[in-house]
N, C-alpha and C positions, 0 to 999 in steps of 0.2 A: 618480396611483395611487389606486385606489378604497379607501374606508374599509371596515371590516367591515360597517357599516350598508349601504353601497352594494352590497357583495357579497351580503348577505342579501336586499336588495330585488331584485337581478338574478335570484337563485336563485328567489325567490318568483314573479316574473313568468314565468320559464321554466316553472315547475311549473304555473302557471295556464294558460298557453298549451297545455301538454301535456294537461292535464285537459280543456280545452275541445275539443281535437282528438279525444281519446278519446270524449268524450260525443257529438260530432258523428258519429264513425264508427259509434257504436252506433245512432244514430237514422237515419243515412243510410249504411248499410254499402255498401262497394265490393267487388265481386268481379271479378277479371280472369280471362280465359280465354286459354290458349296451347295450340294443338293442331296436329296434322297432318291435320285432317279436310277442309280446303278448305271452300268455301262452295256447291258445286253440289248437295250432298246435304242431307238433313234433319238431320244430326247436330248441328250447332251450335245450330240452332233448338230442337231437342228438349232439349238440355242447358239452354238458357236457360229453357225452360218448366218443367223440373224444379226449377231453382233458385227461380224465382218462385213456384212452388207451395208452397214451404216458407217463403220470405222475400220477400213481395211488395214490400217497400220497398227491395230491393237495387238498386243501380246496377251493371249488368254491362258491363264494358269489354273489348272484344276487343283483345288485344295482337297476335296474328296467328293465323290458321288455315292458314297456308301453310308451316309447317315441312315440309321434305322427308319423304315418307312413311317412318316408322320411324326417322328420324334423331335418336337420343337426344342426341347431342353438340350438334347444331344447336339442338335445343329447350332444352338446358341453357344454351347461350350466350345465346339470345334472352331467356330468363327473367333471367339475370344482368344483361344490358344494360338491362333495362327495369323490373325490379320496384321499385327504390328511387325511381322517379319517382312512385310512387303514395303516397297518404296512409297514415300509420301505421294499423295494424289492418286493412289490406286483406287479403282472402282471395284468394290466388293459386292458381288451379286450372290445372294443366298436364297434358295428356294426349297423350303420344306413347307408344303402348302396344302394341308388337308381341307382348307376352306376355299380352294380355288373355285371361281364361278359364283360364289355367294356374295354377301354384302361386305365382306372383309375388304379393306382398302389396300391397293398397292402404294408403297411409300418409297421415298428417297430421303436419305439423311446426309447432310453435309456437315462435317466436323472440321476442325482446324487442319487436319492432316489427311483425311480420307473421305470417300463417298461410300455409302451403303445403299443397296437397292434390295427390297424384300417385300413379302406380304406383311401386313400389319397384324401380326399374331404373337408378338413377343420374341421372334427369332433374333432380333438385334439387341435385345435387352442387356445381355452381359457385356457386349462390346461397348455399348453406349454408356455403361456405368464407368468406363475407363476413359472416355473421351470428353473433350471440352468444346465449347462454342458450338453446341449441337443445334442444327436447324432441320426440322422435319417437314417434308412436303407430301401432301396427298397427290399422287400422280393422276391428273385429270385431263391433260391436253392430249387428246387422241391423235393429233397430228403426228406425234412422235411414236405411236404404236404401229404395229404392222397393219396393213389395210384391212385384213380380215382377222378378228380376234376370236380365237376359240375359247369357249367357256371352260375348257379343261386343260389348257396349256398356256397359261400366262407367262411361264418361264420363257417361251419362245416369242410370244406375241406382244408382251408388254415389257417385262423386265430386261430382256436381251436388247431390243432396239433402244430402250432408254439408256442402258449402259453404254451402247455405242455412241449415242448422242452426247452423254456426259464426257466420255473419253475424247470426243471430238472438240470439246470446249464449249458446249452450249451453256448459256446462262441458266442455271437451275431454276431461277424464278419463273422461267417460261414453261416449266413442266407441270406446275400445279400450284396449289395453295398451301401456305404455311398452316400447320396444325400443332396443337399442344397435347391433344388427348390420345396419343398413340398408345398401343398396348405394351405393357411392361410385365415381365415376369417378376417374381419376388426378388428381393434384394439378395445379392451374393453373400452378404455379411452374416456370419453366424451370430447367434444370440448368446450374450454373456449373462450367466446366472451365478452370482457369488464367484466361486473359483472355477466354475464349470462352463465349458463351451458346448452349446447345442448347435450342431451344424447339420448339413444334409449332403447326400450324394448327388452330384451334378453331372456325372458321366461315368460310364463303364466302357473301357476301350476293348479292342478286339482280343487283347491278351487276358481280359478279365480283371485288369487293375481297376480298383474302385477309386474314383476321384471325388474328394470332398470339396466343400467350399471354404476350407480353412487354410489361411495363409500364415506365414511365420509371424507377421505383425499382430495376428489375433491372439497369440499365446500370452498367457498371463506371466507375470514375473516369476511366480513359483514354478510354472511349467518350464520356463527357460532354465531355471536354476536346478531343478530336481528331476526334470523329465516329466513325461505324461503317459497316461493310459488311455487308449481309445476303445470305446465300447460300441458294438453294433450287434443287434439281434442276440443279446445276452452273451456275446463273446467279448472277452476283454483281451486287447492286444497290447502287450507290454513292449515287445521288441521294436526298436527303431533302427533302420539301416541306412547306409549311404548309397549302396548299389545292390542290385538284385541277387547277384551270385554270392552274397555274404552269408547266406544261410543254406540249410539243407532243403532238398526238394519237398514241397508241400508245406513248408513252415511259413506261417503268416506273420507279416510285419508291416509297419508303416514306413513311409519314405516320402521325401519331398520330390515331387515329380517335375518334369521338364517345363510344365506350364506354371510352376510355382506353388501349386496346391498340395496339400497333404493327401497322399494316396495310401490305400491298403492293398498290399500285394502278397503273392506267394510265389516262390521260385519255381518256374516251369509249370505252374498250375494256375488256372483261373481262380483268383481269390473270390470273385463274385459267386462262383458255384459252391465253393467251400463254405461260404457264409450266407448263401441264399439271399444275396443282396440285389436290390433293384434301384433304379433311378428314383430320386425323390425321397428315399428313406432317410430317417434321422440317424445321426451319429453323435456320440458324446465324447468329450475330451475332459479329463480331469487330472490334477497333479498326482504324481506318484507319492505315496506316503512312506 
């Protein structure tokens, strides 16, 4: 058992590590990009140029630019699955923006550990359900935008220069007004009905793995003790595996994925095609009898 002196020393060391990390983030800021732009056009390069014009010292990391076009739910899941892998104080820029140029608002979110910049369309919903001390700002101070703002490319003209300003250490209070009525997607939590869980598909990856919103802590005591059956589109999936190659080709099974959620997979075959699955569909989990 640690003494009070030992506890104080541990706390002090933790604070020193945190202070060093924050200092490093300010001298070598990190900005991540998540978009549905693809890489065959000039969009991503133009965004990076706009960021570096404001903050030349920024390290810009691509999470992905292959979000399916206009798929806000897929973008929200991708950000959720990746943002905590980055150093604290990273500025995460996410642009999946079918409403660009309309009345939808550009927003910035400051949490205890990260910054997020995105259109106000629910894209940040899943990540913000995991964060604390959330402050949301409507970006209105045009002084921090590019001089000429295109109605069709806010990624370059609004979000990128704002990201550069935040990475440079600007006080976020200068960027706009606090708001509380930002857009939220539905809760990530499945619905519990008796001993059954009603969940939903929140992502389908490039391998056709079906990601549900069910986490290990959502399982009932009976499911933990006796196992569970997963039902989707009248298909019942009984097998549960620890890794993909544990089964024969085309065999469908459930597995805990790298993002922590329960997934439905098939070895070397897209499970989504075998089951005709789509984002947003319901899935059901109930105990084995």
